[in-house]
N, C-alpha and C positions, 0 to 999 in steps of 0.2 A: 505261190503266185502273189503278185502285188494286188492290193485291194483298194477300192475307192472308199474314201471318207467323205461324207457329205456330198455336195454337188460337184466339186471340182478337184479335190486333193487326192493324190495317189500315195499310198504307203507301201514302201518296199517290204516284201515278205521277210527278206533278210537284208539288213542294212548293208549297203554297198560301200566298200572301202575306197577312198581316194588314196591309193597306195603311194603314189608320188605325184608331184607337180613341179612345173618349172615356169618361170616368167622371165622374159627378156624385154629390154627397152632401149630406147635411143638416147641421144645426147641430152636433150632438154629434160627428159624424164630422169636421167641420171643426176641431174642438178636439183631435183625436187626433194621433198621430205622423205620419200621412200627410196631414194637413189641407192642406198647400201642394201636394200632388201631384195633387189632383183638378183636372179641367178647369174645374169650377164648383162652388161650394157655396152653400147657401141657409141664411139665418139664420131664416127663417120656414118651419117644417116643413109648413105648409099650402100653401106656394107661392102664396099669394093665392087659393086655391080654397076651395070651401065644405065639402068633405069630405076625409077622409084618402085615400080611394080615388082621387078626382080628383087629389089631390096626387101620388100615386104614378104615375098615368098621365102627369102633367106631367114627372116625372123621366125616364121613358122617352123622351118626345118631345124633351126637352132633350138627352139623351144622343145620340140619333140626329141631331138638328140640328147639334150640335157635331162629330160624326163626319163628317157630310157637308161641313160648312164646312171642316174640316181637309183633307179629300180634294178640295176644290174640285169637288164633284159636286152634282147635283140629285136629288131623289127618283126622277125618271124614269130615272136612270142605274143604278138598282139593280134587278136582275132579280127578287129575292125577298127577303123579310125573315122571319126565324125568330125568334120571341119567346115568352117565357113568364114567369110570376111565381107567387106563392104563393096568390093569391086565387082563390076559386071561379070556375071557367070562365075563368081567366086574364084577368079583366076589365081589369086595369091595362094589359096589352098591347093588347087590343082597342081600348079607348077612347083609349089614348095614341097609337096608330099609325094609326088609321082615316083621318085626314085626309091622310096621306101618299099614299094610293092606290097603294101598292106591293103586288104579290102577296104574300099573307101565309100563313104556316104556323105555327099555334100549337103551342107545345111545353110539356110539363110534366115537369120532372125535379126538382122542389122546388129545394133550394139548389144542385143540380148543373146547373142550367139553363144557366149560362154556358158550361160545357164542352160540354154537349149541343148547344146551338145552334151553337157554333163547329164541333163535330165534323160535324154534319149539313150545315152550310153548306159546309164544306171538301170533303165527299164529293160534294155536288151540283156544286160548282165543278170539282173534279177530273174528274168524269164528262163535263164538257162541256155539261151540261144548262143551266148558267147561267155567265155571265162574272163577275158580281159578286153577292155575297149578304151581307146584314147579319145579325148575330147579336146579340140584345138581351135583357136581362133587368132586373128591378128588385125591390125590397122596400121596405117602409116600416114602421117600428116600430109606429106607431099602427094602421094597417090590419091588420097581422098580429096584434097583440094582441087587437084586437076580434074577429077571426075565430077564432083558435086558443085563446085563453086567457080573460081576463076583461076587462070594461070598464075603461078606463084610470082612471076615477074611483073604482073599487073600492079601489085601493091595496093589493092583496094582497102578501104576503111572497114574495120570490123566493128559491129555494134556491141554495146555493153552485154547483151544477152547471148552473144556468140560464144561457142566453146571451141577449144583447141583439140583437134584430133590427135590422140596419143599414137606415138610410134612405138609399138610394142606387140608382144604375142604371149599367149599362155597355153600350156598344155597340161592336161590332168589325165592320170591313169586310173581307170575304174576297174576294180578287181573283186571277184566273189570272195576272196580271202584277203586278210590283211588286218593290220592293227589300227586302222582309221587314219584320219577322221572318216565319218560315215555319213552317206546320204541316206536319210530316213524318209522324208516325205517330199513330194513334188506337187506344186500347183501350176498347171499350164496356163499361160496368159490368154486373155481374150483381146481381140482387136478393139481398141478404143479410139474414136475419132471425134474430137471436139472442134474440128474444122480450123485448126491452126495451119496457116499457109506460109509462115515466115521460116525459111530454112536456117535462119540465124537465131532461132529461138526454139531449139528442139527440146530443151528441158520442159517447157510448157506443154509440148506435144506428148511427151512421154509420161509426165507425172500422173495424169488420170489413169493410165493403164497400171502404173505401180500401185496406186491407191486401190483400184479395183481388185487386183490380185491379192494384196494384203488383206483386204476386207473379207474376200472369200476364204482365204486360208484360216483366218481367225474364226470365221463363222463355221467352217467345216470342222475344225479341230477343238474349238472351245478354249484354246490357249489364250494367254494374256501376254501383251508385249513385255511386261516385267519379267516374264519367264526366260527372256533371252539376253545374252551378254551383248549381242550386237545385231542390229537390223541394217544390213549393208545393201544399199541400192547401187545400180551399175554406173550410170553416168548422168544423173539428172543435173549436176552442176548446181550453181548457186540459185538460179531462178527456179529450176524444177524441184529442188529439195524443199525450198520454202513453200512452193505450191503443194507439194505432197503433204507436208505437215498440216497445212491449212485444210486440205480436202479431208484428211483423216479426222482432224479435230471436229469438223462439221458432223461427222458420223460418230463422235464420242470416243474416238481412238487416239490415244496420246503415245507417240513413239519417240518424241524429241530427245529423251534422255539416252536412248540406246542407238539412235540413228546416226549413220555416217554414210557418206557417198564417195565412191571411188574417184569420181571426177573432181572432188574437192580435196581428196587425200593426196593425189599423185603430184600435184603442182603446189607451189607456194604463191598465192595470188598477190602477195605483197612484193615479192621479188621477181616473179615471172609473169610476163604479159600474156595471160591466158583468158582475160575477161571473166567469163562465168564459170571457168573450170575446164576440165578435161572431158573428152568423149571418144567415141570410136570403140569397135570391138575389142581392141587391145587395151583399152582403159581398164574395164573390169576384169578382162582376161589376165593381164600381167599382174594387177594388184592382187587378185584372188589367188592365182596360182603360185605366188611367191609369198608375199607378206601374210596373207590370211591363212593359207594352208599351214605355213610355218608356225603361226601362233596357235592353231588348233593342235598341231602335233606336239607342241611344247606345253600344252595344257594352259596356255595364257587365255585362251578362249575355250568355252566348253559347249555352248549351245547357241547357234546363230541362224539367222535367216539371210540368205543371199538372193537378192532380186535384181537380176540384170534386165535393163530396160532398152528398148530399141525404137527407133523412128523408121517406119516402114515406107520409105520414100525411094524414089530413083530420080535421076536427072530428067528422064522423060516425063514422069508424073508432075514434077515441079515445073517444068517448062510449059506443060499444058494447064497449069493453074490448079492442079489437084491439092487437096489438103494433105496433112502429114499424119496418118494413123500411127498409134503407138501400141506397143506390146510389152509385157513384162512377165518373165517366168521366175518362179520362186523355188528355191531349194532349202529344205530344213536339214541342217548339218550339225552333227555333234562330234565332240573330240573322241568319245569312247562309247 
């Protein structure tokens, strides 16, 4: 059985293998620094569908299909699938995965959903309740803009702190057997609310949660940041990443040498007009499930922390003047 280390961290009794993973992305993402790393990219952001929401569902379906193909498995070989997205009632996941007929658990962690679904899938697998679980998430620039901000045709001005929602999806297969990479420890995030209300500055809303989760992990395990090849945050972007480093430095923790952020990796800020970087569930989902898992499998990375961050807001809460609470879930993953 999994055991608790310190106050907040859970150690798997048997490291759970990320047997396979797949990341897919849209046109803008294909033109960024990681364009060649994705398993599949699309030049039509509608993916041949009638609506942006249908297109996002198709992204999830494609990511899972590619994951299964790489693992040489069929949908019936998966015991449970855990998935979520940014849209109301997680409709991208529901409609994207319904035809697979795999037992389904919907998840909502905002942009932290990739780490959340992998964490819960790992714990279910480690407990013996399932042999194989799939963890899935997605986002789409156009569907997110329509729900959270303004109609695309409005053409509103974006502030420098605003981030660009990634059109992409990621799917990871968690298995009790396999040759890795392996999920070894999990630190579940706590809700942090510093009363940020600007929906165009989500990096600032999420950074305190990332700092809190990292501090608890290092406190629980006694590990040092220097022990890791990479400390990868989900989508803090330019503003949130700088704030995270500042918050940790105040606590005597220095991670700048090994820190990278998916929101800063997926786009080229000099060539692509994304302001503070990328965001959305599909940001860390597509980057982790393609580029990072591949590097772990090829032994280019050996020991990493993956901290996906999320802004726990909705259109209703924003319209009512509520603040934007943040969350960050951490996974300790090794190549072997």
